[in-house]
Backbone as a ProteinNet text record, in pm:
[ID]
protein_1_A
[PRIMARY]
MSEYRPAFVARKGNPGFGWVVDVLWPDGETEVVKGFATEQQAAEWIGKHSEGWQGKTK
[TERTIARY]
83.9	0	88.9	66.8	148.3	91.8	179.7	136.5	80.6	-20.9	-86.1	-51	74	124.3	154.4	113.1	140.2	279.2	320.3	441.4	398.1	478.3	447.9	557.7	516.2	612	569.6	659.9	632.3	664.9	576.8	602.6	540.6	592.3	539.8	401.6	305	168.6	158.8	39.6	18.8	71.8	113.5	167.9	75.4	134.2	58	-10.5	6.2	-62.8	31.5	157	250.3	285.8	298.2	341.6	231.1	237	141.2	218.3	148.8	206	120.8	185.6	117.3	124.6	11.6	3.9	-18.5	77.9	73.9	46.1	-75.3	-116.7	-67.7	-39.7	11.1	-82.3	-212.6	-305.9	-311.3	-225.6	-219.8	-301	-385.1	-462.1	-370.6	-408.8	-333.7	-428.8	-375.2	-447	-350.3	-403.9	-321.4	-358.3	-257.3	-274.9	-222.4	-309.1	-273.5	-249.4	-194.2	-189.2	-53.5	53.3	187.4	250.8	303.5	363.9	502.5	573.2	711	733.4	838.6	877.7	911.4	975.3	1011.7	887.8	783.1	660.2	597.6	598.5	543.5	625.2	757.3	844.7	827.1	811.5	789	657	552.4	424.6	441	515.4	538.9	606.1	709.4	783.9	705.5	617.3	548.3	404.9	337.1	194.3	147.3	231.6	184.5	141.6	212.6	176.1	38.5	10.9	-119.2	-229.2	-197	-293.5	-337.4	-249.4	-281.9	-401.2	-413.4	-524.4	-658.2	-657.9	-781.5	-836.7	-769.6	-812.1	-801.8	-855.8	-855.4	-917.9
-117.5	0	124.5	214.5	335	439.7	524.4	629.6	746.5	806.3	919.8	1044.5	1088.9	1202	1317.8	1435.7	1552.5	1609.8	1695.5	1775.2	1916.7	1982.6	2117.6	2212.1	2326.3	2422.6	2562.9	2637	2776.4	2863.6	2961.1	3053.8	3189.1	3290.6	3426.1	3431.4	3481	3494.7	3613.3	3646.7	3763.9	3887.2	3989.3	4109.6	4161.7	4185.7	4237	4131.7	4004.2	3898.3	3805.3	3842.3	3760.7	3629.8	3525.5	3394	3291.3	3189	3079.1	2947.9	2840.1	2706	2632.1	2589.4	2505.6	2362	2293.8	2152.3	2078.2	1995.9	1926.3	1779.2	1734.5	1596.5	1507.6	1381.2	1289.7	1273.6	1298.5	1284.6	1409.5	1509.1	1631	1746.2	1720.9	1829.5	1917.6	2043.2	2134.7	2207.4	2246	2329	2437.6	2544.2	2654.8	2686.4	2694	2737.6	2880.6	2974.6	3116.5	3169.6	3290.6	3362.3	3373.3	3364.6	3374	3506.7	3579.6	3709.2	3696	3587.8	3571.9	3429.8	3414.8	3282.5	3191.8	3248.1	3170.5	3115.5	3195.3	3147.2	3033.1	3045.1	2939.2	2811.4	2824.6	2707.6	2644	2725.7	2672.2	2596.2	2647.6	2577.6	2440.4	2436.4	2308.7	2211.2	2257.8	2172.1	2126.4	2212.3	2182	2131.3	2171.4	2145.7	2068.3	2053.1	1991	1845.8	1771	1631	1618.2	1696.7	1694.2	1745.8	1840.2	1897.4	1792.8	1703	1602.4	1517.8	1489	1405.8	1476.1	1607.2	1685.8	1717.8	1669.4	1696.8	1568.3	1569.8	1453.2	1336.3
0	0	0	-95.3	-100.5	-5.2	43.9	135.4	56.5	109.3	46	125.9	108.9	186.9	94	130.9	47.3	70.6	-21.9	-6.2	32.6	113.9	159.8	112.5	53.6	0.9	41.5	105.3	140.1	18.9	-7.5	-118.1	-87.4	-154.3	-139.6	-201.4	-126.3	-177	-271.8	-309.8	-394.4	-322.5	-396.6	-332	-222	-106	6.4	90.7	56.9	129.6	204.6	220	297.3	230.2	311.3	265.1	280.1	195.9	201.2	196.7	229.6	215.7	113.1	5.2	-93.3	-45.6	-50.5	-15.7	-147.3	-186.2	-314	-289.8	-322.5	-301.2	-414.7	-386.3	-489.1	-609.6	-591.5	-704	-791.6	-760.1	-839.8	-785.2	-686.1	-625.3	-542	-527.1	-442.4	-348.6	-234	-137.7	-93.2	-40.1	6.6	150.8	237.4	375.8	381	413.1	411	551.5	556.7	683.1	748.7	672	729.7	688.8	785.3	757.6	695.7	730.9	683	631.3	554	507	625.3	726.3	844.2	915	927.8	991.3	911	779.6	694.6	709.7	710.2	725.7	863.6	967	1101.5	1108.5	1041.2	1039.1	973.8	863.5	796.5	893.2	961.8	1052.5	1174.8	1225.5	1350.8	1334.2	1228.5	1221.3	1098	998.1	873.5	894.1	976.3	996.4	1061	1162.5	1227.3	1135.3	1051.8	959	856.3	816.9	715.5	755.7	882.5	927	927.6	913.4	918.7	780.4	677.7	540.6	459.9	345.8	254.5	324.5
[MASK]
++++++++++++++++++++++++++++++++++++++++++++++++++++++++++

């Protein structure tokens, strides 16, 4: 059985909207987690919260 785990990537959002985390699912779907003021905050969210977040979606 293959694992159905997404990849997480921090990127600059639209101008004036800070940073977002793109969630890239193996089936090609994407989701966006918004609300980060800095790249560091987005990266910290990935490191601390992305695993727990996976169970709340899909």
